[in-house]
C-alpha positions as CSV (number, residue, x, y, z in Angstrom):
1,X,0.0,0.0,0.0
2,X,2.9,2.3,0.8
3,X,4.4,1.6,-2.6
4,X,1.1,2.4,-4.2
5,X,0.8,5.6,-2.3
6,X,4.3,6.5,-3.2
7,X,3.7,5.8,-6.9
8,X,0.5,7.9,-6.8
9,X,2.4,10.8,-5.2
10,X,5.2,10.4,-7.8
11,X,2.7,10.5,-10.7
12,X,0.9,13.5,-9.2
13,X,4.3,15.3,-8.7
14,X,5.3,14.4,-12.3
15,X,1.9,15.7,-13.6
16,X,2.3,18.9,-11.6
17,X,5.8,19.4,-13.0
18,X,4.5,18.8,-16.5
19,X,1.7,21.3,-16.0
20,X,4.2,23.8,-14.7
21,X,6.5,23.2,-17.6
22,X,3.6,23.6,-20.1
23,X,2.4,26.8,-18.3
24,X,6.0,28.2,-18.6
25,X,6.1,27.2,-22.3
26,X,2.7,28.8,-22.9
27,X,3.9,32.0,-21.1
28,X,7.0,32.1,-23.3
29,X,4.9,31.6,-26.4
30,X,2.5,34.4,-25.3
31,X,5.5,36.7,-24.8
32,X,6.9,35.8,-28.2
33,X,3.5,36.4,-29.8
34,X,3.2,39.8,-28.0
35,X,6.7,40.8,-29.1
36,X,6.0,39.8,-32.7
37,X,2.7,41.8,-32.6
38,X,4.6,44.8,-31.3
39,X,7.2,44.5,-33.9
40,X,4.6,44.1,-36.7
41,X,2.8,47.1,-35.3
42,X,6.0,49.2,-35.4
43,X,6.7,48.0,-39.0
44,X,3.1,49.0,-40.0
45,X,3.5,52.4,-38.4
46,X,6.9,53.0,-40.1
47,X,5.5,51.9,-43.4
48,X,2.5,54.2,-43.0
49,X,4.7,57.1,-42.1
50,X,6.9,56.5,-45.2
51,X,3.8,56.3,-47.4
52,X,2.4,59.5,-45.8
53,X,5.8,61.2,-46.4
54,X,5.9,60.0,-50.0
55,X,2.3,61.2,-50.5
56,X,3.1,64.6,-49.1
57,X,6.2,64.9,-51.3
58,X,4.3,63.9,-54.4
59,X,1.5,66.3,-53.6
60,X,4.0,69.1,-53.0
61,X,5.7,68.3,-56.3
62,X,2.4,68.1,-58.2
63,X,1.4,71.5,-56.6
64,X,4.7,73.0,-57.7
65,X,4.2,71.5,-61.2
66,X,0.7,72.8,-61.4
67,X,1.7,76.3,-60.3
68,X,4.4,76.3,-62.9
69,X,2.0,75.1,-65.6
70,X,-0.5,77.7,-64.5
71,X,2.1,80.4,-64.7
72,X,3.2,79.2,-68.2
73,X,-0.5,79.1,-69.3
74,X,-1.1,82.6,-68.0
75,X,2.0,83.9,-69.8
76,X,1.0,82.2,-73.1
77,X,-2.5,83.5,-72.8
78,X,-1.2,87.0,-72.3
79,X,1.1,86.6,-75.3
80,X,-1.8,85.2,-77.4
81,X,-3.9,88.2,-76.5
82,X,-1.0,90.5,-77.5
83,X,-0.6,88.7,-80.8
84,X,-4.4,89.0,-81.4
85,X,-4.3,92.7,-80.8
86,X,-1.3,93.1,-83.1
87,X,-3.1,91.0,-85.8
88,X,-6.2,93.2,-85.4
89,X,-4.1,96.3,-85.7
90,X,-2.3,95.0,-88.8
91,X,-5.6,94.0,-90.4
92,X,-7.0,97.5,-89.7
93,X,-3.8,99.1,-91.2
94,X,-4.0,96.8,-94.2
95,X,-7.7,97.7,-94.7
96,X,-6.9,101.4,-94.5
97,X,-4.0,101.0,-96.9
98,X,-6.3,99.0,-99.3
99,X,-8.9,101.8,-99.1
100,X,-6.2,104.4,-99.7
101,X,-4.9,102.5,-102.7
102,X,-8.4,102.1,-104.1
103,X,-8.9,105.9,-103.6
104,X,-5.6,106.6,-105.3
105,X,-6.5,104.3,-108.2
106,X,-9.8,106.1,-108.7
107,X,-8.1,109.4,-108.4
108,X,-5.4,108.3,-110.9
109,X,-8.1,106.9,-113.2
110,X,-9.9,110.3,-113.0
111,X,-6.7,112.2,-113.8
112,X,-5.9,109.8,-116.7
113,X,-9.4,110.3,-118.0
114,X,-9.1,114.1,-117.7
115,X,-5.7,114.1,-119.4
116,X,-7.1,111.9,-122.2
117,X,-10.0,114.3,-122.7
118,X,-7.9,117.4,-123.0
């Protein structure tokens, strides 16, 4: 009976030691998982910050490019308006010269006609 009691206590002690070992192993695994989650969280945060930085840089570059394009467009528009005004002025001058030439032709025709009738 004593041997049986001793065997029973031995198995109970072995079971308690195994339970303690398994709890320790489980605690180590939980700690490892917690560390991995923290590391993953840091990586995600770092990546998000890099993406936000890149986004901000690209937006700034696009804004700069847009401003430059807007300035170029404004300058070209002003130049186009200037060219249109010059063209209008030249057409007006041409029309006036054409009228003057026509008047001179008529006057010349009249003088030729007068000289021929003399």
